[in-house]
N, C-alpha and C positions, 0 to 999 in steps of 0.2 A: 558358580558356587565352589568354594575352596574344597579341595580333596582332603578328607579326613586321614590323618596319619595313623599308620598301624601302631598299636601299643607296643612298647618295648618288650623284649623277651628275656626272661631271667632263668638261668639254669642252676639247679642245686647239684653240686658234685662233691665227692668225697669218698673215703674208703667205705667198705661194707660195714653196716651196723653202727654208723655214727649219728643216725637220727634224721636222715634226709626226708624220708616219707612222713615222719611225724611233723616236720616243718611244712611240707607240702600240704598235708591235710589242714593244718592250722591256717595257712594263707589262702587256700581256696574255700575254706569254711565248710568243708564236707569231709567225711571219712571215705575218700575215694581210694587211696593207696592202702594196701595191706601192710599192717605194722606187726612185726614179730621179733622176738629176741634173736632168732636164728639169722646169722649174717647172709647177705646175698638174696634177700626176698625179692626186691625189685630187680627186674632183668631187662625190661623194655623202657623206652622213653614214654613217660606219661605227660600229656599236655592238658592244661586247663587254664581258664581265666582266673586271675587272683586279684586280691586287693589288700592294701595295708593302709588303713585310714583313707586318705584322699587319693592314694596312688592306685592306678589300674595298670595291670601288665599281664603278659602271658607267662605262666610258670611251667618249667620242665622239671619233672622228677626223673632221676637217672639211676642206672645201676652203679654199684660200688666199683670204684676204679682201683686196680691193683696190677702190679707187674706179674705177668703170667706167660707161660710158654705159648708160642704162636699156635693157633689152631684149637686150643682148648676153649671150654665154655667161658671161663673167666676172661680170657683174652678177647673173645667175641663180645662179651658184655662191656669190656673197656672200650672196644672199638665203637660200640653204639653210643657210649657216653661221649666219646670224642666228637661224634656227629652232632650231639646236642651242644657241645662247646662251640663248634663252628657256627651253629645256628643262633646262639645266644648273643645278646647285646651286653649283658652284665652277668658275671659269674659269682654265685655264692659258694665259696669253698669252705666246706664244713669239716672240722677236725674234732677229735674227741679230747676234751680237756682233762678227763680223768686219766686216760692212758698216756697222754702226752704225744709228742710228735714221733712219727715212725719214718723209716726210709722211704716208704711209699708216699707219705705226705710231702716230703722234701723233693722227691722225684717229680711229682705232678705239679708242685709249686714252680719248679724250674720250667716245666713245659708251659704253664700259664704265663709266666713272665715273658717267655719268647713270643707268645701270641700277642701280647700287648693289649688285651682286652681289660676293661674295668673289673677288678676283683675285690670282693668283700669277704674277709675271713671270719667265719663264725666258729668260735671255740665252744662247741656244744657240751651239754651236760655239766655246765658250770654253776650248779645250784649251791645254795647255802653260803655260809660266811666265807668259806675258803674258795668260792667260785672264781673270783677275780684273780687270785694268786695262781690258781690252777690254769687259768687261760693265758697267763703272761707269757708262757713259752711260745705261743703261736706267733708272737712278734718276730721270732727268728726266721719265719718264712719269707720275710722281706717285702710285705705289702703294707700300704699306708693305712688301710682300714681293718682293724681287728676288734671284734666285739665279743665280750664274755656273754654267752648265750645259753638259753635253755628252751629248746623247742617244745618240750613237754609242759613246761610251766609258764611259758610266755615271757621269760626274762630276756631283756635286750631288744624287744620289738621297737621301742622308741628310738634307740640308737640305729637299728636297721632302717627304720623309716627315714631318719635323717641322712644316712649314707646313700640310700637308694634315690632320695630326692636330688642329692648332689649329682649322682651319676646320670640320672635321667635328664637333668638340665644340661649337662655337658653333651649328652647324645642329641638332645633337641637342637642345641646350638650348632653342632657339627652337621646335622641333617639340613638345617637351614642354609648354612654356607654351601653345602653340596648342591642344594636345589638352585641357589643363586648362580653358582658356576654353570650348572647344566642349562639354566635359562639363558645365560649370556651366550653359551655355545650355540643354542638353538637360534638365537637372534642372528648370530654371525652366519650360520648356515642359511637362514631364510634370506638375509640380505644378498648373499652370494647367488642363491637360486633366482631371486628377482632380477639381479643383474643379467644372469644368463638368459632369463625369459625375455627381457627387454631387447636383447640382441637378436632374438629370433622371432620378433613380432611380425615380420613380413611373411613368415611361414604359417602364421596362426590361421585357423579356420574361420569362415564367415560366422558372425554371431547368430545368424538365423539358420545355420546348418542344423540338420536333425541330430548330428552326433553330439552337439552341445546340449540339446534337450535331454538326450539319453544320459550324458554325463551328469547333468544337474539332477536328474531323477536318481542316478546311482549314488550321488553324494548326499541325497536328502537325509536328514537326520531321522533315525528311527526311534520310536518310543522305547524307553528303557523297560525291560521286563521286571516285574516285581519279584523280589527274592522269596522263593518258597521255603517253607519250613523243611529242614533236612529230614530225609527218610532214615529211620533208625534200622540198620541192618546188622544182625549178629551172626557170626560164624561159630557154630557149636559142633561138638563131636567128642569121640573118645580121644585119649592121648595119642600123639604121634600120627594123627590122621592127615596132617599137613595144613592146619588152619592158618598158622602164621605165614607159611609159604604162599598160600592162596591170597592172603591179604596183601603181602608184598607184591605179588604178581598183578593184582588189580590196581594197586597204587603206582606201579611202575618204578619202585625204588625199594631198597632194603631198609624199610622203616622199622621192622620188628625182628627180634632175634630168632634165628632158626638154627637147626642142627639135627644130627641123628639121634640125640638124646630125647627120650620121652619126657613130657612134663616140663618143658622149658618155660612155657608161659605160665605165670602165676596170677598176675593181675588181669582183670578185664580192661583192655586198652581201647579207647575210642579214638579214631583217627578221622579227621574231616577229609572228604573226598568229593570230587565232582565227576559225574558220568553223564556225558552228552548234555551238559548244562544243568543237570539236576544235582542238587546238593545232597550228599549222602553222609551219614554218620556211621562209619564202619567200625564194628566192634569185634576185636579178636578176644577169644576167651580161653580159659584154661581147660584142659581135657577133663572130661567127666568119667570117672570110673564107677564101678558098682559101689553102692553105699557101704556094703559090708567090708570092702577093701580099703576104704578111706578111714584110716585110723589116726594119722598124724594131724595135729592141730593145724599146721600150716596148709596141708592139702584140703582140710575141711574149709578153711577160709577161702582158698582159691576156688573150690567148687561152688561155694556159696556165692562168691563174687560173680562167677560165670552164670549161675542160675538167675541172679538178680539182674544182670545185664540182659539176658535173654527175655526175661519177663517185661522189661521196659522197651524191648525192641518191637518193631512193627512186623518185620519179616525176618524169619530165621532160616539160615541155610544149614541143614544138617549134613555135615561132611562125613562120608563113609570112606573106608579104605578098600579099594577094589581087590586087594590081594587077600582079604579076609571076607568070609560070608557075612550076611546081615546078622549081627549078634543081638542078644537080648538087651544089652545096654543101649544099642542104637534105637531099638524100639521103645525103650523106657524114656530116652531123651525126647524122641518124637512125640510120644504120648504126653509127656509133661508140657511140651510146647503147644500141643493141640488143646490140652485142658486149660492152658493159660490164654487161649484164644489168639495165638499168633498164626499168621500165614506162614507156610512151610514150603521150602524147595529142597529136594533131595539132590545133593551133589556127590558124585562118586569120583574120588581122587585116585591118582596113580593108575589111570586107565591105560597108559602106555605100557604098563607091565603085564596086561592081559593079552593072551594070544589073539591075534587078529581074527582067526577063524571062529573063535569062541565068543567074541564080543556080542554079536547079535543075539545069540541064545542066552547069554548071561544077562543082558539088559532086559529081555522079555521076562525072564524068571524073576529078576529083581523088581520090575514094575508090578508083576502079579503078586509078589510077596508083600510089597508095600500096600497095595490096595486091599489085600486080604487081612493083613495084620494091623493096619492102621485105618480102619473105616472112617475115623474122625476127619481125616484129610485125604480121602480117596481121590485119586486123580492128581495128586501133587506131582508137579513136573520132576522128572529125573534127568539130570544133566551129567554127562560123563566128561571128565576133563583130566588134565595133568597140570597141577599147579607149578611143577618144576619146569616143564617145557613151555607152558602157556597154551598148549593145544586144547581147544574146547572151552577155554575160559570166556571167550566172546559170547557164548550162548547162555552164560549164567545170569547176567543182568537183565536180558529180555525176559527170562523166566521169572526173575524176582519182580519185575514191574508188572507182569501178568497176574501173579497171585496177589500183589499189592492192590491192583485194580479190583480184583474180585473181593478182596478183604474190605474195600471201601464201597462196594456196590450197593446202591439203593434202588429197589424195585418199586414202581408205582403201585398203590393199593389196588387200583382197578385190575391191573395185570395179575396181581397175586390172587385176587378173588376169582378171576376167570380160571386161573390154574387150579385153585382149590375145588372148584366145581368139577373140572375135568378129572382131577385126581380122585375125588370121592366117587365119581361116576364109574371110573375104571375099576376101582377097588373100594367098595363102600366100607365105612367104619363098622366095627363089630357091634353086636347087639347083646351085651351082657344082661342076664336075667330077662331075656326076651324083648328088651327095649333098645332099639338101635340108637347109637350116639349120633347126634347131629352137630356137625362142625359148621357154625353159623357164618363166620367171616375171619379174615386174617389180615394183619397189618405188620409192618416192619418198624418197630420203635427205634432201632439203632443199627449202626454199622460197626465195623472194626471189632469183632467179626460180624457178619450179617446175622441179625437176631430177629426172629419172627415170633409173633404172638397169635395163637389160634384161639378163638373164643367159642366156648361150648358150655352147655348146662351141666355137664358131668366130666369136668376136667380130670378128676382123680381116677376115673375109670378107663381112660384111654390107654391101651396096652403099649408097652415099649416097642413091640414089633411093629405096630402101626405107625408109631412116631418115626421109627427108622425108615419105613416105607415113604413117608412124607418127605423126610430129609433127602433121601435118594432121588425122589421125584423132583424136588427143588433143584438139586444139582444138575440133573439131566435137562430140565426145562430152561434154566437160566445160566448154565455153564459156570456154576460156582465151584470150580475145581481148585484144590490146593489150599483151601481155607476152612477152618471149622465153621459149622453152622449151629446156631443156638435156636432151638424150637421149644417154646413154652406154651402150655395150655392154660388159658385163663377162664375162670368161672364167670358166666354171664347169668344175670337174674332171670328166672322164668316168670313171666308176667302172670301166669295162671296158678302160681303156687299160693298167692295170698287170697284170703277169703274175700277181701274187698273187690279184687279184680275178678274173682269168680262170680260174685253176685252181679257185677256190672256186665260180665259176659252173658249171664243168663237173662238179664233184663233186656 
């Protein structure tokens, strides 16, 4: 079976606020990237599948490139963009047709010419009758493909399709010739190896030797494992807790922009990752401050994007800062995740900054505080780590997989009803107005999170205190730690309430 080729990668680059994210959203068909008039909104590399008519490719949205002093945030953003350029097969170099070319445009055009990669210049914001004239200046950059473009209005998409088709065909041809050359090299190596093997046949083992049987068994083809749907894992927390640093540590590369400044991450960025053969969709999110402190429109968009990513996640890692106590905002974030039904792991970052003698006491106090203040996810694992040094990060994913398993746990109905009998025998339901509530049976209609339905004739009279007792007993009996539990009481018809059934019973 021929191996399917990886789709080409296209990177959108350009100065800040030239419209890169607007084009990204148009080509991926979703409003994934935050778009705002303020320059420098995008800071990390955002990757997503994109299409333009019949073309399919991987699209990279990047931070604005600009000449800046080394070590500053703009310089680090430019370095991230340079990584995307190295990764890309085709570059969409976007300039602003309204403002004209700038020294930064010319500087990075020279850099792209030195790299020798295919480049398409998009003179963006070339709307209206004067659009083509405004875009004419972009030809001075020295590239063969220049398109008068408007990402907001879709102008120039046909010309972009034509230019990308030409570039992709050239890439395909180069890849084919490269594969032919590699195949010929492998044939030469195989011929040489066979010649060497023929010379040493006298030293070969007997065909009936047991070693050959072991070798045949060792080389037996194994069945291919089916690809599982990726687990969606979101890292959330307050600003400057170290979320991007943790994601980079897990990935083993500087994939996301980090630094001492708070609030660097603005978009929720999804990065594909594989842990022990399991596919993970790892989400880095913007820091969440108190709602009263979020006043700027851009920060509101960033926080909204983070909350949206966490809601679509399956497991959420709440990252705390060990140098600060458990704050009200941390509890608010955890409570939101529990109400949304996500499995939760508490990770305490910067653990290396805590005095070694105080760590055991601090950890116990933190675990007690989490269980007391967040009863919805009582027993959620607490992992202490240092994202900067990597110490303790190896314990995070086993904890994630543990709560994920609980989140997906399905308990047989027979076991549930045996548990219900024991639970009501140990602590009988209350008897409002002198009539004791009877809990007849229980089922689990769904998972993710575990959801249970208890059937009774007086569902609206079950006190909240008794419901909490049942939830706690469920956790203790079936080890459902670190995941919210939904418990609903359903009304069941009383067969003795109708007159017809009463007459039948009397007769």
